C-alpha positions as CSV (number, residue, x, y, z in Angstrom):
1,X,-4.4,-15.3,-5.7
2,X,-2.6,-12.6,-5.4
3,X,0.2,-11.6,-8.4
4,X,3.3,-11.7,-8.6
5,X,4.0,-7.8,-8.8
6,X,1.8,-7.3,-5.2
7,X,4.1,-10.4,-3.8
8,X,7.5,-8.4,-4.5
9,X,5.6,-4.6,-3.5
10,X,4.2,-6.2,-0.7
11,X,6.3,-7.1,2.7
12,X,6.4,-10.0,4.3
13,X,4.3,-9.6,7.2
14,X,1.2,-8.5,4.7
15,X,2.3,-11.2,1.7
16,X,1.1,-14.0,4.8
17,X,-1.8,-12.2,6.1
18,X,-2.8,-12.2,2.3
19,X,-2.7,-15.5,1.9
20,X,-4.3,-16.9,4.9
21,X,-7.3,-14.2,4.6
22,X,-6.4,-12.6,7.9
23,X,-6.8,-9.0,5.8
24,X,-10.4,-7.6,4.9
25,X,-11.9,-4.4,4.4
26,X,-9.3,-0.8,4.6
27,X,-6.2,-1.2,6.0
28,X,-3.8,1.5,7.0
29,X,-0.1,1.1,4.8
30,X,3.2,3.0,3.9
31,X,3.8,3.3,0.3
32,X,7.3,3.9,-0.5
33,X,7.8,5.1,-4.2
34,X,11.0,5.8,-6.3
35,X,10.6,9.5,-6.2
36,X,8.5,11.8,-4.3
37,X,5.1,11.7,-5.9
38,X,3.7,14.6,-8.3
39,X,0.3,15.9,-8.9
40,X,-0.3,13.2,-11.2
41,X,0.5,10.3,-9.3
42,X,-1.2,11.1,-6.6
43,X,-4.5,11.1,-8.3
44,X,-3.1,7.6,-9.5
45,X,-2.8,6.6,-6.1
46,X,-6.6,7.8,-5.2
47,X,-7.7,6.2,-8.3
48,X,-6.0,2.8,-7.8
49,X,-8.3,3.4,-4.1
50,X,-5.8,5.0,-2.4
51,X,-6.8,8.0,0.7
52,X,-3.5,9.9,1.2
53,X,-3.1,11.1,4.9
54,X,0.6,12.2,3.7
55,X,3.7,12.2,2.5
56,X,6.6,12.8,3.6
57,X,9.8,12.8,0.1
58,X,8.9,9.2,-0.8
59,X,6.5,7.8,1.6
60,X,2.9,7.9,2.0
61,X,0.9,7.0,4.6
62,X,-2.1,6.0,3.3
63,X,-5.6,3.6,3.4
64,X,-6.4,1.1,0.7
65,X,-9.2,-1.3,0.2
66,X,-7.9,-5.2,0.9
67,X,-9.8,-5.6,-2.7
68,X,-7.8,-2.7,-4.5
69,X,-4.2,-3.7,-3.5
70,X,-3.5,-5.2,-6.3
71,X,-4.6,-2.6,-8.4
72,X,-2.3,0.1,-5.9
73,X,0.6,-2.7,-6.8
74,X,0.2,-2.5,-10.6
75,X,1.2,1.7,-9.9
76,X,4.5,2.1,-11.8
77,X,6.1,4.4,-9.1
78,X,5.2,2.1,-5.9
79,X,8.2,0.8,-4.6
80,X,7.4,-1.2,-1.3
81,X,4.3,-1.5,0.4
82,X,4.2,-2.1,4.2
83,X,1.4,-2.5,6.4
84,X,0.9,-0.6,9.5
85,X,1.5,-2.3,12.5
86,X,-0.3,-2.2,15.6
87,X,1.0,0.2,18.3
88,X,0.0,-0.9,22.5
89,X,0.7,1.5,25.3
90,X,3.0,0.7,27.6
C-alpha cells in the first residue's frame, strides 16, 4: 500500500503503475525540490536510495529502486517525483 505522502508526490502515471504492480527494480525519475539541494540534502537522497545523475537548479535526474520510492518521498526537500517516459525513435 502506498502512503499518503508518496501518493501526493508521485505523478499520476507513476501512481497508476505502482498500484497496478507494473513497476519493479530500478526506475529513472525526475525529482523536483523546493530549492537546489545542498550537499547534505544530496547525501540524504543518496542514503534514501537515489543515484543522482544530474542536477539542474531544483530538478534532479536520478535512478531509484521502486521499493525505496517511499523513502525518497518522505524527504522534506522532495516536492514531486515523476517517472521518466520512454523515448521512441522516429
